[in-house]
C-alpha positions, 0 to 999 in steps of 0.5 A: 823654582819651587821645590816639591816637598819630599813624599813620605816613605811608607814603611811597613811595621817592623813586625809585619816585615819580619813575619813576611820574611819568615813566611817566604822562608817557610814557603821556600823550605816547604817547596824544597822539602816537596822536591826532596821527598819526590826525588827520594821516591823517584825511580828511573822513568818507566816506559809504559806498555801503554804506548806500545799497545797504542802503537799496535791498536792505532796503526790502521788509522794512522797509516795515512799520516805515518812516516815509515822511516820513524819506525826503528825496524830490526830483523831478528833471524828465525834461527836465533829464536828459541821455541821449545819443541813441544810448542811447535806442535801446539802451534798447529792445535790449541795455539793456532790462530793466535798472534803473540807479540812481546811488548817491552818498556825499557828504563832508558831516558836517552833513547837506548832501546836496543840493549844495555837497559833493563825492561821494566815493563814486560807484557805479552799481547795475545791476539785471537785473529779470528775474533779480535779478542786480545789478552794481556799478561804482565810478566813481573820484572823481578820474576826469577827465571832462566834468562835465556842463556841458562843463568837465572836472575830477575827476568828484566835483565835479559833485555839488558844482556841481549836486547829484544832477542834474548828477552824474547827467548827468555819468554819463550823458554820459560813460558812455552810461548812462540813469540817472534815479534816485539815492540819496544818503546822509550820514555817520552811519548806517553804523556803527549799520547794521552793528551792528544786523546783528550785524557783518560778516565781513571778511578783514583783512591785516597792511598794513590793521591799523594804519590800521584802528585809526587810523581808528577812533580818529578816528571814535570822537573825532568820534562821542563813542563808545568803540572796540575795537581789532582785534588780529589779522589774518585773516577775522573779524567786524567791528563797525560802527566797525571795518568803517567804518574798514576802508572808509576805508583808503587808505594801503596798496598800491592807494591809492584804487582799493583803498579803493573795492574795500574799500567794495564788499567791505563792501557785499556782506558787508552785503547777505549779512548783511541777508538774515538780519536780525531784525525788531529789527535792521531797525527799527534800520536804518530809524531810523538810516539812512532819516533821512539819505537824499536820493533821487528814489525814493519808497517805492512805486517802491523796493518795485516795483523790489525786489519779493522781497528773496531774489531779488536777488544781487550777481554782479559788481563792478568799478571805472571806469576799468577797471584795464588802461585807466587811468592817473594823473597831475597834470593841471595845476591840476586836481591828481592825477587818474585818467585813462581812457586811452581813455574810448571803450574804457572805455565799451565795456568797461562796457557789456559788463560791465553788459549783456553787450553785447560789440559795443557802439559808444560814442555820438558824444558819448562819442567827443567827450569821449574825444578831449577827455580825451586831449588834456587829459591825454596830456602828464601821465599816467604 
C-alpha cells in the first residue's frame, strides 16, 4: 500500500507566537485589574427604595396575579410606636388626609429583613389621599440622630438594633412624624423589575459612566449573569442591571447625597414606566419583587391606600437634612456623619415640604433632640 506523504506542519513564526502570548497575558492582566478595581469600590449591595415604591404603586394592577403568601406580614403593636404628643394634635389639622409610610432598603443579600442589618436606604413616602400627590424624602443614612432609644449615632443603625419598629420610632421622634406602617425590601428584585418594565430612561453624564460600568461588573459577578456596558453619555434607556448600577454610584461630586438623588431619579422613572406596563410585565414584577417584601401592610390595606393607580403622581422629592441646613464631620468614634445643623429648623422645613405647613413649630421632644445633636457635634462639623 502506498504511503501518504507526511503533510507539512504549518508553524507560526517565533516572533508572532511570542507576541500572541504577550497579548493574551496582557488581556488577562487587564481583566484581573478591572475586577480588582471594581471590587475595591464595592460596597454592600444596596437595596433600593425603587423596589418599595414599585410595590406600593403597582399593587392595584397586580392584585389579580398576586400571591398573598409572598408578602412577609408583621404586626406592630400600636402601643409600641412612639408619636410625639404635639404631633397627635397635628394629625387632626395640617397632617390630616396624609398617609405616611416608611420605606427601608436594607444591606442584606441573604434575606435578613427583620433586623441585625442596617437600612442603607431610608425614605418617607407621604401621600395626599385627596389629590393622589406623593412627596418623597430620603433621610440620609449617616444622619446623626436619636436612634429611638435616647442614644445617638448614624440613623441607619436603628434598623439593625431594633428592626422596623425602632427605625419607625427613630423617624417619628426626630422628625415629628406619625408613621405606623413600613415596607422593607432585600436585594434581588430591582434589576428584574426594571427589565420587566422594558427599562427606564436616565440621563448619564461623563462622570458617572465609568463607575456605572464598574458597578455592573461587580453585580454581574455576584448574580452570575452577563452585562452590557454603557458606552455613551446622555439621555438613554438603561436595562435593569445598568439602572441598578446607576443607583449605586457614590464616587462623583455629591457623594452619598448624589447617590440618594439618583435613587429617587430611578424611582420616578420606574413609576412613570410602571403606569404603561403590560400584564406580563406586572406578573414578572409580582414574582420577582413580592417574595422579598417585609411589611406591616396587608393586601387589603395597600389596595385601599392606592385605589386608582392613575391618580397617583410623585410631585416632589428631596433629602433630609435639607442641603442648606446640613454639615458633615467625623463625630468622635461614630465616624463620618451627616449633621442637621439645627434639627429643629430642619423639621420645620420638612413639615412645610410635606404638608404645606409654613408655620410649623417643632415639638418639645424635637427641640430636646436638636440641642443634644448640636452639643454632640458642634466641635466636629465643617
